[in-house]
N, C-alpha and C positions, 0 to 999 in steps of 0.2 A: 577331722577324723580321717585316717588313712587306712583304707581297706587292705588286708593282706590275704594273699592266696596260699599262704603256707598251710600245709596239711600235716599237722604234727600233734602229738598228745603224749604227755609224760606218763606212760603206762607200760608195765611189763607183765603180761599175763599169758603169752602164747606158749613159750617153751617151758612147760611145767609138767613134771612127771607125777602121775597118780598111780598108786599101787593097787587100787581097787580092781578086781577082776570080775567081769560078767561073761558068761559063756552062752551066746545065742546059738541056736541050732541052725547053722548055715549048710545047705546042701552042697554037694559037689557040683562043679561047673557042668553044664549040659550043652551039647551042640544043638543049634537050631538053624534052620534054613533062613537066610535073609528074607526071602519072600514071605515066610510065616511071620517074622518079626514085623515086616512092613504092613502086612494085613492086620495084625493086632493093633498097630499104630493107627491105621485108617479107621478102625472100629472104636477109636478113643479108649483103648485099653492100656495105652502107654502114654504117660505124660513126658514128652520129650524135653519140655522146658519148665521144670519146677522152679520155684522162686529162688532157690539157692544157687541154681546154675547161672553162670554169666551168659551174656549174649553170645551169639555165634561170631567167632573171631578168626576162624581159619582163613588164610589167604588161598588163592587159587592154586598155587604151587603145591601146598600141602594136600589140597583136595585131589588134585590129579595124581599125586603120589599114592594116595590111599586107593583110588580106583585102579591104578596100575597094579598095586600089590594084591588087591582082591582078584583081579583077572588072572594074575600069575599064580594064585593059590597060596600066597605067603600067609602064614598064620598071624592073626592079629592079637594084641593083648585082650584080656577078658573084658566083657561088658558087665556092669553091675546094675541090677534093678532092685528097687525096694517095694515091697507090698504096701499098697495104700488103701486097701479095702475094696469091696465090691469087684473082686477079680481084676483089679487094675494095678498098674505098677508105675513108678516114676524112675527116670534114669538118674542113677547116682554117679556113674562114671562111664563115659563113652558118648556123651551128648554131642560133641563136635563131630565125631566119626559117624554116628547115626544120622545126624542132620545132613551131612554130606551124602551119605548113601541114599537116604530117603529122597533127598532133593534131586539126586541124579536119576534115580529110577522112576520117581513119580513127583515131578516138580509141584503139581497142584496140591499135594498133601502137606506142603510146608507153608507156614504163615507168609503172606505176600510181602511183608516187610523184610523177611529173611531170605525169601526165595531169590531175589535179585543178586544176592551175594554168592549163590551156589552155582557151580558149573553145571551146565546141561549138556555140554558136548566136550569130547576129548579125542584127540587123534593118537591112536596106538597102532604100531606096526608089528606084525609077527612074520618072521622069515621073509621080510621085504614087502609083505602085503599089508595094506591098511585094513584094520578090523572094522567091520560095519558096526554102527552104533547100536542097532537092535541086537546083534550077536553079543556085543559087549554087555549090554544090560541083561540079556537072558543068562549069560554065564555067571554074572555077579549074583543074580537072584537065586541061583542054585548053590551058592557057596554057603558053608556053615560058619557061624561065629559061636564062640563059647560064652555062655551066659551064666552069671551067678545071681541067684535070687535071695535077697535078704528078707528075713521074716518081718512081719508086722509086729513090732515089739514096743517097749516103753520108749518114750522120747529121750530119756537119758541115755539109753543104749544106742539109739539111732545116732545121737550126737557123737558118741565115741566111734561108731563105725564110720561115719562121714569124715571125722577128723583123721582117722588112720588112712582112709582111702585117698585123702588129699594131702599127703605128706611128700608129694613129688616136687618138681621144680617150680610149679606155680601153685603152691600150697594156699588153700583158702584161709582167710582170716577167721578167727573164732566167731565173730558176729555174722559173717557170711554163711557159716554153717548153722548158727542159731536161726538165722533168717529162714532157712529151709524148713526148720521144725515149727517155728512160729507161724509161718504161712499156712502150713497144713493142719497144725494142732490148735493154734490160737489166732485165727485170722483177724479178729477185731482188735486184739492187742497189737498184732503186727502192724495193722493200719495206723494205730495211734503212735507206735514207734516211728514210723516213717513221717508222720505229720510233725512230731516234735523234732525229729532229725533235721527236717527241712527248715524249721524255725531256727535251729541252732546254726545251720549253715548261713542263714540270712543275717543273723545278728553278729556272728563272728567274722563274716566275710571269708571264711575258709571253705575249701571244697569238701573236706571231710569225706573223701571217697573211700572205697573199699569198705563201705558201711560203718565208717568211724562215727558218723553222725548218729546212726542207729545204736551203736555201742554206747555213746554218751546218753542217749535217751533211755536205754535200758538201765543204765546205772542210776539215772535220776529216779526211775520208778522203783527199783530195788531198794535204794537208799530210803525213799519215802515210805516204803512198806515195812522194811526190816531194820532200818538204821544201817550204820556202816562200821560198827565195831567188829562184826563178823566179816569174813573174807568175801568181798563183792563178787569176785570171779566165780567162786564156788556157788554162791547164791544164784548168780546169773546162769549157771550151767545146770541147776537143779530144776529141770523142766517139769517133772512131775509136781513139784511144789508150786511152781509158777502157774501151771495150768489149773491147779486146784484153787489157788488164792486169787488169781486175777480173773475173777468171774465178771459178768457184765456190769454188775453194780460197782465193783472195785475199779474197773476200767473207767467208768464214768467219773468216779471220785478222783482218780489219778489225772484224768483229763482236766478237771477243774484245778487241781494242784498245779499242773503244768501251765495253764493259762495264767494263774495267779503269779507263778514264778516269773514268766516273761513280762508281766505287767510291772512287777517290782523292779526287775532289771532295767527296763526302759525308763522308769521313773528315776532310778538311782544314777544311771550312767548317761542317759540321753544320747547325744551324738558320739560319745566315746564308748558305746556299748561293745564295740568289737574287741576291746581290751579287757573285758570284765573277768575273764578266766585266766588272765596272764599275770605272771610276776614281773617285777622290774628287771631290766636287762642287767645281768651280772657284770660287775667290773666297770660300769658306767657311773660316773660321779653324779649324784643327785643335785638338781638346781636348788638355789636358795629360796626360790619362790614356790609356794605350795599350790601350784596350778597344774592340772592334769596334762595339758598339752605340751608341757616342757619336759616330760619324762619319757624315757625310752623303755619299751616293753619287750618281753622275750620272744614274741611272735609265735608262741605255741601254747596250747592249753595245758595248764597245770592241773594234774589230777586231784590233788588235795583241795585246791581252791574250788574246783568244780563240785567236789563232794560237799564241802562246807556250805557253799551257797545253795546247793540243791537240797540239803537237809534242813537248813535253818530258815531260809526265806519263805517257803510255803507254810511255815508255822504261823506267820502273821496273817491277819485279814486286811482287806483294803481299808476297813474302818479304823483299824489300829494305826494305819500309816497315813490316812488322810490328815492333812495339815502339818505333816512332818516337814522339816527343812531338808529337802533332798540335796541341795547344794552342800549343806554341811555334812550330810551322810556321805556324799561322794568324797569330800575332803578327808573324812574319817577313814574311809576305805583306803585312801592313798597312804594314810599314816600307818595302817597295819601292814601295808606292803613294804613299808620302810622299816618295820620292826624286825630287827635281826634275829631275835629269839624265835619269832614266828616263821620267818623265811627259812631258817636253818632246819626246821622240822617238816616243812612241806616241800623241800627240794632235796635233790641228791638221793642217795640210797637209803633204804629203810623207812621210807615215808608211809608204807603200809603196816608197819609194826604197831601193835596195840599201844605201846608206850608213846610213840610219836603221834598217833591219832588222838589219844587222850590229851596230850600236851597241846596240840594244835587247836583242839576244841576249847580248852580252858582259855587260851590266849585270845582266840577269835571271839568268844563270848564276852570276856572281860574288857578287852581293849576296843572292840568294835560294836558288837551287837547291843549289849546292855547300855553302852554309852550313847549310841547314836540312834538305834531303832527302838530301844526299850524292851521291856519284858513281854514276850509273846504270850505268856500265860495270863496276862492281865485282861480279863474278859468283862470288866465292869460295864463297858459300853454295850455289851451284848444283851443285857437284861433290861426289861422295862420295870417300872416300880409296881409295888403292890396296889397302889391307888389306881394306876393306869389299867392294870389287869381287871380290877373291880369295875372300872368304867366300861371296858369292853364287854364284860359279862352282863352288866345291866342292860346294855343295848343290843348285843348279839349273843344271847345265852345258848348258843348251839355250837357243837363241834363242826368245824367247817369241813372235816374229812368224812363224817358219817351222818350229819344232820341231827344226831342225838342231842336232846336238851339236857343241860346240866341241872341235876336235881338240887333242891334247896339244902339237902343234907351234905352235899359235896362241897368240901372246903375249897375256896378259891386258890389257896396255895398248892393244892394237889392238881389243879388244872394246868395244862401246859400252854404257855404263850409261844406260838409257833411263827417263825419268820416265813411268810408266804414266798418271798423271793430270798434266795440264800444269803445269809449274813456274810459268809466267806467271800462272796462275790462283790461285797461292798454295799449291800443294801442296808439301810439304816434300821436301827431298833426303835422305830417310831410307829405311832398308831396307824400310819398309812400302810405299814408292811407287817402288821401283827393281827392274827386272829387266834382264837382259842381252840384247843383240841383235847380229846380224851388222852390220858397217858398211854392207853393201850393202842389207840390209832396212831399216835405220834411215834411210838416205839416200833410199830410195824412199818411205818413209812420210812424211817431212818433217813438216809440221804437221797431217797428217790425223789424225782419231781412229782408234782401232783398228777400229771398225766400218766406217769408210770405206775404210781400207787393205785390209781383208779381202776386199772385193768386187772389187779390182783383179785383172786377169788374172795378173800376175806373182806376186802373193801367193798366189792359189789354186794356181798351178802349183807353187810351192815347197812349200806345205803338203802337197800331194798327194805330192810326191816324198819328203818326210820323215815321212810319217804313221806309219812303222814305229816312230818314237820317241815317239809320242803317249802311250802307256800309261806309259812310264817318266817322261815329262815331267809327267804328271798326278800320279803318285805323289810325285815330287820337290817339286812345287808344293804338294801337300797337307801334306807334312812342314814345308816352309818357312813355310807359312801358320800352322801351329801355333806356331811360334816368333815370328813377326813380324806376323801378321795383315795380309795384303796388302789394299790399298784396294779392289780390284775382283776379289777372289779368285773369287767365284761366277761372274762373267761369263767370266773366263779359263777356268775349268773347263768351263763350258757350251760355249764355243767349241771347246775341245779335243775334247769328247765328240762334237759334231756333225761335226768333221773326220775322225773315224774312218771315216766312210762316204764320204769323198771318192773 
């Protein structure tokens, strides 16, 4: 395996015109004394380093030129601030300049890791006389700068404002702007993006800088939530929709999907995982031997391959893939990379067209997935038999979520057999990992962990109502554990013991 440090991705989403028009109420620029702005900053009313801002990068020459311009009274470009609630603002444009000014006037106000980069002294002469440092600072404190305050508005509109403001020589990448909004509006989701991005950097061996790793991570989650027949970029920029849909429960579900995704990739590609999102090098003759290490790869991530793997691999569970011949799967993947019909629709122009997306899906499923991984909709292994369910009911006739006893009139078929530890994570559908639950309790729990479900008001109320059954439930669970060894027996017993005092 040869690691590559190439940072590239077959994607074109930046230079795109949108005709939609939103009209925020932005007030006229207002002059403010630098000393007033500094005081607001020291009172924590200004966030000088929001997540979307890059680190402080100005060299000392630029800093000195700014201080000189301020002392001379030269007008500076406008500074942009965005409302962020509770009478506070974040710096949208002007962060490098303000960091320089604040650091020069009051070095202790700046983070110690940045402080050492900022000039504290400068030698200026006026009419042949050297200007004293205190006089220089006092003059600058009394200078006005012009400030524009952006309203606290929808995240979609914020994205558009930030995008327009950063169309200069060092234009921000789309994900760098999204990062700003995710950090303030969806911090837990943003944290997950960074975690997945770092895993992608590790397995590909690529730097994926300028938040390209986070861009890929976002695409993974958008694809798994909405599919990818719709425009991925438009979906990724619909912040109001993302904020609504990626709630805490969905974030947890997506975290599980990403963990499963990386597990499957590692099983499939092993030491050659750094090539997993790449097509074969164009124009290089393929060797006669069907062995991965003899092939040359493009050394850049192919968008369509990444989309296909992101969409289909998490549909499988670990149980469905346990026992599969992963060496054969890897050879099968190499075969589809040599399939010219497939390669023609995932490379070049027009790869994002609905026609090519549909065609690449058809080929990928037929030539690779169904042949080597099987049908992900086959869930036969997920279910226990009716006889097994009857056996559990006879020995532990209680809902493990609320302690309610199953009545004699309740048909066994209507009782839910619940995986205590998630099936998708590779836990077997065996009696060691199954207990019974009321359909109502199980529907409320959904994909929450037991710990999460227990703190919900409905769960607490039901357990309190049924706590008369706890002692009998604990005894039944104890006997059942002797026979089958429940996966989380100790935790279940601890829960039941604490619920006696509800």
